[in-house]
Every structure is written in C-alpha cells, then in structure tokens.
C-alpha positions in Angstrom: 84.4 18.6 79.5 88.2 19.0 79.1 90.5 16.3 80.8 91.5 16.4 83.9 95.0 17.8 84.7 98.0 16.9 85.6 97.8 17.2 89.3 93.7 16.2 89.2 94.3 12.9 90.9 93.6 14.7 94.6 89.9 14.1 93.5 90.1 10.9 92.9 88.6 8.2 96.1 92.5 7.3 97.5 93.6 3.6 96.9 91.6 2.2 100.3 88.7 3.1 98.5 88.9 -0.2 96.4 86.2 0.8 94.0 84.4 -0.9 91.3 84.0 0.4 88.1 82.2 -1.5 84.9 83.5 -0.7 80.9 81.0 -1.7 79.1 82.0 -2.3 75.9 85.5 -3.6 74.6 86.0 -1.7 71.1 88.9 1.4 71.2 86.1 3.8 73.7 86.5 1.0 76.4 89.7 -0.1 76.0 90.5 3.7 76.4 88.5 4.2 79.1 89.3 0.9 80.9 93.2 1.8 80.5 92.8 5.3 81.4 90.4 4.3 85.1 93.4 1.7 85.6 96.4 4.5 84.8 95.0 7.4 86.9 93.4 5.0 90.1 95.3 1.7 89.8 93.6 1.1 93.6 90.5 0.2 91.3 88.7 -2.9 90.6 87.6 -2.7 86.4 86.2 -5.0 85.0 85.7 -5.0 81.5 82.6 -7.4 79.7 83.1 -7.7 76.2 80.0 -9.0 74.6 82.0 -10.9 71.8 85.2 -13.8 71.9 87.1 -10.6 71.0 88.9 -6.9 71.6 88.4 -3.9 69.6 84.7 -3.4 67.5 85.3 -2.9 64.4 89.3 -2.9 65.1 90.0 -6.4 64.2 93.6 -7.1 61.9 93.8 -10.6 60.0 97.5 -11.5 59.4 97.5 -14.9 56.8 100.3 -16.0 54.0 102.1 -12.4 54.1 98.8 -10.4 53.7 97.8 -7.4 56.6 94.3 -7.0 56.0 93.0 -4.3 58.3 88.6 -4.8 57.9 87.3 -1.7 59.5 90.3 1.5 59.9 93.9 1.6 59.2 94.8 4.6 60.2 94.6 7.4 62.4 94.9 10.7 62.3 97.9 12.8 64.4 95.6 16.5 64.3 94.1 15.1 67.1 96.8 13.8 69.7 94.8 11.4 71.4 95.4 8.4 70.0 99.0 9.0 69.5 99.6 9.7 73.0 97.9 7.0 73.8 100.2 5.4 72.1 103.3 6.6 73.9 101.5 5.8 76.9 101.3 2.0 76.1 104.6 1.8 74.4 104.2 1.2 71.2 104.9 4.7 69.6 108.1 3.3 68.4 106.1 1.0 66.5 104.1 3.5 64.1 104.9 4.0 60.5 103.8 7.2 58.5 102.7 6.4 54.6 104.7 6.5 52.3 105.8 10.2 51.1 106.3 8.9 47.2 102.5 8.3 46.9 100.8 10.7 48.4 97.5 11.3 46.8 94.7 10.4 45.5 92.1 10.5 42.9 88.5 11.0 42.0 86.4 9.3 39.2 85.4 11.5 36.1 83.3 9.9 33.9 85.2 6.3 34.5 89.1 7.3 35.1 90.9 8.2 37.8 91.9 11.7 37.8 94.5 12.9 40.6 92.3 15.4 43.3 94.3 18.8 42.4 98.0 19.0 44.5 96.9 21.2 48.1 93.6 20.4 48.1 92.8 18.0 51.4 88.7 17.5 51.7 88.0 21.8 50.8 91.1 23.2 51.6 92.6 24.5 48.3 96.0 25.6 49.8 96.8 26.0 45.9 95.1 28.2 42.9 97.3 26.7 39.9 96.8 23.2 40.5 93.0 24.1 40.6 93.4 26.4 37.9 94.5 23.2 35.8 92.6 20.4 36.7 90.7 18.1 34.3 87.9 17.2 36.8 86.1 20.4 36.6 84.7 22.7 33.9 85.9 26.5 33.0 82.7 27.9 35.1 84.0 25.7 37.5 86.6 26.2 38.4 85.8 30.2 38.1 83.3 30.0 40.5 85.5 28.1 43.0 88.3 30.7 43.0 85.4 33.4 43.5 84.7 31.7 47.0 87.1 34.3 48.2 84.7 36.9 47.5 81.5 35.0 48.8 80.7 36.7 52.1 80.1 34.6 55.2 77.3 34.5 57.7 76.4 36.1 60.4 74.2 33.6 62.1 75.5 30.4 64.6 73.1 28.5 63.1 74.3 24.8 62.1 74.3 24.0 58.3 74.1 21.1 56.1 78.5 20.2 54.1 76.2 20.5 50.6 74.8 23.8 51.8 78.3 25.5 53.6 80.3 23.9 50.6 77.6 24.5 47.3 77.2 28.6 49.5 81.3 28.8 49.2 83.2 26.7 46.2 79.5 26.4 43.8 77.6 23.6 42.8 80.1 21.9 40.2 83.2 21.8 42.9 80.4 20.0 45.4 79.4 17.5 42.8 83.0 17.1 41.4 85.0 17.0 43.8 84.2 17.7 48.1 80.7 15.4 47.9 83.5 12.2 47.3 86.5 13.3 49.2 83.9 13.8 52.2 81.4 11.0 51.2 84.8 8.7 51.8 85.1 9.6 54.7 82.0 9.2 56.3 79.6 8.0 54.0 76.8 10.0 54.7 74.3 11.9 53.2 75.8 15.4 52.5 72.8 17.0 52.3 72.3 16.4 56.2 75.9 15.7 57.3 76.4 18.6 60.3 79.3 21.1 59.4 80.1 21.6 62.4 79.4 18.5 64.1 81.8 16.7 61.8 84.5 19.9 59.9 84.2 22.8 62.6 87.7 23.8 61.5 86.3 24.4 58.2 83.3 26.5 59.7 85.8 28.5 61.8 88.0 29.5 58.7 85.5 31.3 57.7 84.5 33.1 60.4 87.9 34.4 61.2 89.1 35.1 57.8 85.4 35.2 55.9 86.9 32.8 53.2 88.3 29.2 52.8 90.8 30.0 50.2 91.9 33.1 52.2 92.0 31.1 55.3 94.0 28.2 53.8 97.0 31.1 52.8 97.2 32.3 56.0 97.8 29.4 57.7 100.3 28.5 55.4 102.0 32.1 55.5 102.0 31.2 59.7 104.0 28.0 58.7 107.7 27.3 59.4 109.8 27.3 56.0 109.2 23.9 55.0 106.4 22.6 56.8 104.1 24.4 54.4 105.8 22.5 50.9 105.3 19.4 52.5 102.3 19.4 53.4 100.3 21.0 50.3 102.0 18.5 48.2 99.7 16.2 49.5 97.1 15.7 48.2 92.6 13.9 49.1 94.0 14.2 53.0 96.2 15.4 55.1 98.5 11.5 54.4 101.4 13.3 56.3 99.8 13.4 59.0 98.5 9.8 59.6 100.1 6.7 61.2 99.3 3.1 61.7 101.1 0.7 63.9 103.5 -1.3 61.6 101.7 -4.3 62.8 98.1 -2.9 62.4 95.3 -1.6 63.9 95.2 -4.7 66.2 98.4 -4.0 67.8 96.8 -0.8 69.0 94.2 -3.7 71.0 96.8 -5.7 71.7 98.6 -2.8 73.4 96.1 -1.3 75.9 94.8 -4.4 77.1 97.9 -5.7 77.7 98.8 -3.3 80.0 95.3 -3.8 82.2 95.5 -6.2 85.2 94.8 -9.5 84.8 91.3 -11.0 85.6 90.5 -7.1 84.1 88.7 -8.3 80.8 85.5 -10.9 80.7 84.7 -11.6 77.1 81.2 -13.3 75.6 80.4 -11.1 78.7 76.6 -10.0 77.0 75.1 -7.2 79.2 70.9 -8.2 79.3 70.4 -5.1 81.0 71.6 -2.3 83.9 69.9 -0.9 87.3 70.6 1.4 89.6 69.6 0.7 93.2 71.0 3.4 95.7 74.4 4.2 96.0 75.3 1.2 93.6 74.8 -0.1 90.0 74.0 -3.7 89.0 74.4 -5.5 85.7 72.9 -8.3 84.4 74.9 -10.6 82.7 72.3 -13.8 81.7 70.4 -14.4 85.5 73.9 -13.1 87.8 73.4 -9.8 88.8 77.0 -8.1 89.4 77.1 -4.8 92.0 79.5 -2.3 90.5 80.1 1.6 92.1 79.8 3.1 88.8 79.8 2.7 85.4 81.3 3.7 81.8 79.3 2.4 79.0 81.5 2.2 75.8 78.5 0.5 73.4 77.1 1.1 70.3 73.7 3.7 70.3 71.9 1.1 69.5 73.0 -1.0 72.7 72.9 2.1 74.5 69.6 3.1 74.4 68.3 -0.8 74.7 70.4 -0.4 78.2 70.0 2.5 79.2 65.9 2.1 79.0 65.2 1.4 82.8 67.8 3.7 83.7 66.6 7.3 82.4 63.9 6.5 79.8 64.3 10.2 78.3 68.2 9.6 78.2 67.9 6.2 76.4 65.4 8.3 73.6 67.9 11.2 72.8 70.6 8.6 72.8 67.8 6.6 69.9 68.1 9.8 67.5 71.2 9.2 66.6 70.6 7.5 63.2 73.1 5.1 61.9 74.0 4.1 58.3 75.8 1.0 57.1 78.5 0.0 54.9 80.5 -3.5 53.2 84.2 -3.5 53.0 85.3 -5.8 50.1 88.7 -6.9 50.5 91.2 -8.2 48.2 94.3 -9.1 47.2 95.9 -9.3 43.6 99.2 -10.0 41.6 100.5 -6.5 40.4 100.8 -6.9 36.9 97.1 -7.9 37.2 96.3 -4.1 37.2 97.0 -1.7 34.5 97.1 1.2 36.5 100.1 3.2 37.5 99.5 2.7 41.5 100.7 6.1 42.2 98.8 7.3 44.6 96.6 5.8 47.8 93.4 5.3 46.5 89.8 6.5 44.5 87.0 8.4 45.5 84.0 8.1 43.1 81.2 11.1 43.4 77.4 10.5 43.7 76.4 11.7 40.3 79.2 9.0 38.1 75.8 6.6 39.4 78.4 3.6 40.5 78.1 0.9 42.9 81.4 1.4 44.9 82.0 4.9 47.4 85.7 4.5 47.2 88.7 2.5 46.3 91.7 1.8 48.9 95.4 0.9 47.6 95.9 -0.6 51.0 99.3 -1.6 50.6 100.4 1.3 48.6 99.7 3.4 51.5 101.8 1.1 54.0 105.0 -0.6 52.5 104.7 -4.4 54.4 100.8 -5.1 54.1 101.1 -7.6 51.0 103.9 -10.5 49.8 106.3 -9.2 47.0 104.2 -8.3 44.0 100.7 -8.7 45.3 98.5 -5.7 46.0 96.2 -5.0 48.2 93.5 -3.6 47.9 89.9 -2.3 50.2 86.2 -1.1 48.2 84.0 0.2 49.6 80.3 -0.4 49.2 76.7 1.2 50.9 76.6 4.1 52.9 73.7 6.2 53.4 73.8 6.9 49.3 73.3 3.4 48.7 71.9 1.5 51.5 70.8 -1.6 50.1 74.2 -2.5 48.3 76.0 -3.3 52.2 73.6 -5.4 52.3 73.7 -7.6 49.0 74.9 -11.2 49.6 78.9 -11.6 49.2 78.9 -13.4 45.5 77.6 -9.9 44.2 79.3 -7.1 46.5 81.9 -9.5 44.4 80.9 -9.3 41.1 80.1 -5.4 41.4 83.6 -4.9 42.5 85.5 -7.2 40.3 83.2 -4.7 37.9 83.7 -1.3 38.8 87.7 -2.3 39.6 88.6 -3.8 36.0 86.4 -0.5 34.5 88.3 2.1 37.0 92.1 0.9 37.4 92.0 -2.3 34.6 91.8 -5.5 36.9 92.2 -8.5 34.7 91.6 -12.4 36.0 90.1 -13.2 39.3 91.6 -11.4 42.7 94.0 -14.3 44.9 90.8 -13.8 47.6 88.1 -12.3 48.1 86.5 -11.6 51.2 83.7 -9.3 52.7 83.2 -7.2 56.4 80.2 -6.2 56.7 79.4 -3.3 59.4 75.9 -2.9 58.8 74.3 0.1 61.4 77.5 1.0 63.1 78.1 4.6 61.4 76.5 7.1 63.4 75.4 10.0 61.6 75.9 13.5 62.3 73.2 15.2 61.0 72.3 19.0 61.3 71.4 19.5 64.9 73.6 16.6 66.5 75.3 19.2 68.8 72.6 19.9 70.1 71.3 16.9 70.6 75.0 15.6 72.2 74.5 18.4 74.7 71.4 17.4 75.8 72.6 13.6 75.8 75.6 15.2 78.3 73.6 16.8 80.6 71.1 14.4 81.3 73.9 11.6 81.8 76.7 13.8 83.9 72.9 14.2 86.1 72.9 10.8 86.9 75.7 9.4 89.8 78.7 7.8 89.2 78.0 6.9 85.3 80.0 7.9 82.0 78.4 7.8 78.1 81.8 6.8 75.4 81.4 5.8 71.6 81.9 7.2 68.1 77.9 8.4 68.7 78.5 11.4 70.0 82.4 14.0 69.4 84.0 12.5 66.5 84.0 8.5 64.5 87.7 8.5 64.4 90.2 6.7 66.5 91.5 9.3 67.9 88.4 10.5 69.4 87.2 7.7 70.4 89.9 7.2 72.6 90.1 10.5 74.1 85.6 9.6 74.7 86.8 6.8 76.2 89.5 8.7 78.7 87.3 11.7 79.4 84.3 9.3 80.7 87.2 7.4 82.9 88.0 10.8 84.5 84.6 12.2 84.9 83.9 8.6 86.9 87.1 9.5 89.3 86.0 13.1 89.8 83.7 11.7 91.8 83.6 10.1 95.7 81.5 7.9 96.1 81.8 4.7 98.8 82.7 1.5 97.7 80.1 -0.8 97.4 80.3 -3.5 100.0 80.8 -7.2 98.8 
C-alpha cells in the first residue's frame, strides 16, 4: 500500500479525538510505526509495548573497551530510501558514515583459499566481462556458460521461481555453486532451492523481463549513469558497498534516535502482551491479569508471536501468518590483534559456497568495513553459523561454536593464537524465509488483515528483511491506522 501523500493528514482524526493506539513490539518496525503515528497525529495517545527490557529487537550495539560490537545488522542500504529518510527526520543523518572506500570488495572461498569476487560483480550483476573471464573462481567452461547468458531466452510467464532455478537457467550451474549461491547465502542464509526470486530479488526478474538478459540490462544501465558514477560503483564487488551506511556509534544509535522522539511514557518495557481481543469498536490487550483498551493496534512482532496473538482475533489470518517459515543463525563475534592474522584484510569479508562443505556461512571483517569499530592494531570479526542449510550448527553450545569458528579462521585467514574476546549472539527462529509463492501468501495475509478494523501488521516477515524494509513496513502500518476514522475509547 503506497505511503500517504504529504497532504494526506487531512484523513487523520482531528487533534481533539485523542485516539489510543497500541504498537506491540519494540523492534525497528514497531519503533518506526510508533514514531510515524506521533509524527502524523501528535494528539494520539500512542503506547509501545515491548516484552523485553530493551528496544531494538535484533538490532543491538555494545560498546566495550574500545570495541563497537553489533550483534546483528551493522549497516543499512540506501538503495531503498526509507531508513535514510528516517535518519534525516530524527536528526541523526550527520552521524552516518560510509564504508571504507579503500576496501570495497569481498572474497569467496574456493578449495580453502579466499579469492576476490570479480570486480563489478554484485550478487548476480556482472557489470564487467573481463574480470569474469580472468577470475580463478570459475573454470573456462563455467566462464563461457556465464557469458552465454546474453543468448539465453527469457521466461514469458510471471510464475514465481526459486533463486536456484533462476540463476542456473540464466548463468549455469557452476556460476550458481561457486559465486552466486554464496553471495546470496551470506545475505539471506536461506535454501536457494526454495528462496523466491520475486519475493527477495525482484529487480533481477525485472531486468530479465525488460532486457532479455541480466548482462545486457546491467550494461544498458551503466550507459545511462552519469559520468563518473558508473566507475565508482562497478569497481566494487560482492555487494554495492557504496550504497551502505551506518551510524558512527552503531545501529543502536538509530534505535536511540527514534526512541528519543517518542513522547514521555510512550514506551513500556517488560510488558509482554498475553492475548488480544476485539470487542465491538475497541481492542483489549491483556498484560498479565489486566486488560487495557485501545482504539487501534499495530502488531509488529515476529511471526510466531503474531500467530499466537492473532489466534483469538482471526483464526484464518493466524493460520496464514503461521505458514511463513523461519530459520536461525548464530553470530560469533571476536576481537584479535592485527598481527594474529596472516591475510592482508583488503576486503570487507568472505562468503563460503555450500559445496565447500565448511561449517560457516560467511565472515565479516567488521572493523575493516567501518573504521572505529576496534581499538588500534585490533580487528573485529563476525562469523555466521547455521542458517537454513546447516540448522543444527546454530544450536551448538558456545564452546563448540568457538571451536569450529577458530578452526575455520585458522584455515581461511591464517589466525594464530587465541582471540582477546569471543562471544556468540543467537538469533534462532528469527529469520523469515521467503520461499517460492511468498508474495501470493503475503497478498492473502494483507487482504485478510485489511478487513480487520483499526488493525495493521508490520515486520520483516512480509515484504523485506532489511532495516529499510522494516522501517517502511512500520510507517505504512501507522499510515493505514491513521487513514481510518474511529471514535476514541472512553476512559
């Protein structure tokens, strides 16, 4: 649903009608929803209910002894504008920093060695042919098959397709196994045979439809760029690192910045909602043995929590939400001295193809990507374990995760000795999986949810897992709530 236009506040209840609106869930989606409600309807009485003792959900920044540690996402993309726009509106845009331009590339593991992703190759967008032809990642036949993509006919139907099917069809099996699967796996930690192209990477589906070829489409787009812009972007590899930003003090600063813009008393921590019920024109939220009444509700929780809370409101909607599968991941975070690593650290990280049969998904050189994340002559690393392809590894005890991660880093980065610190952040069952057919499922969920008066869903389960998408989901949920006129609950 498109965002309200700038003059759409005319549809919002007048200031005298002090509507009570509850936002359930204090992650970035819920925070964005609460902020948008306050921004557009300052007279509304907004209450944000968070079950835990802190805001931010998976976003969590820890500052300790000169280290700046991110326990989940450590940056956001500007390709989608919503997170950057929020930063501007809450007054922290001048605190945003870019990735270090000197090292904007990634590596992929091949037979135990880190090889650079070909220059200009981002996800599945080969903007330059020569780096593809010279890379040791692919065999001569693999390179030929990838280059032949320009002559592969495009699909004529609009049916959803798995990422694996799409990539193998267009670029061949070797390019998928050796290059594209690990790059995508480092983002979604999903099973590529199930991952929906339309649900996760629709821009590439559109390139095929419009140009008949991804290579042709990327070259055409390059011609349309302003002089100088193309060379800067295509010099990167692995991801469009020039499109990523982060607050200087970490992603927790975004959480703090939004929270600071909410009215006093708006946020209530340690307030788990046990159940929700709709009674005529109002909502009853049960917190322990007491119920509180609201005019409207934004449900911005994980799928598992949303399913449980929706069960008594709309069983069919709850069943649809329950169909969204989830996977888990553990993030090993460690700090070492620079002289403990043999690798030159001239990139932002590495990804591991599933066919390498290693026990990690990817590794991030966090303090190389963003300066100021580690003390002098120290390196901050983050290593990802588990995901949809190796779910059992995410559940290993901390000491076993430590053992396997250190073994992998000794082989891949030449790590010597023991880290100065090592900890594990676990996000089990927190990563929605956008399988083939996901968008059809979401359309059914949205249609069902829109029929419930004064109610909206938000979160990463629906239309995007990154921070910008979560911000957009939260803000759109707020706008949907405010576009509907209701009388306030009598209190």
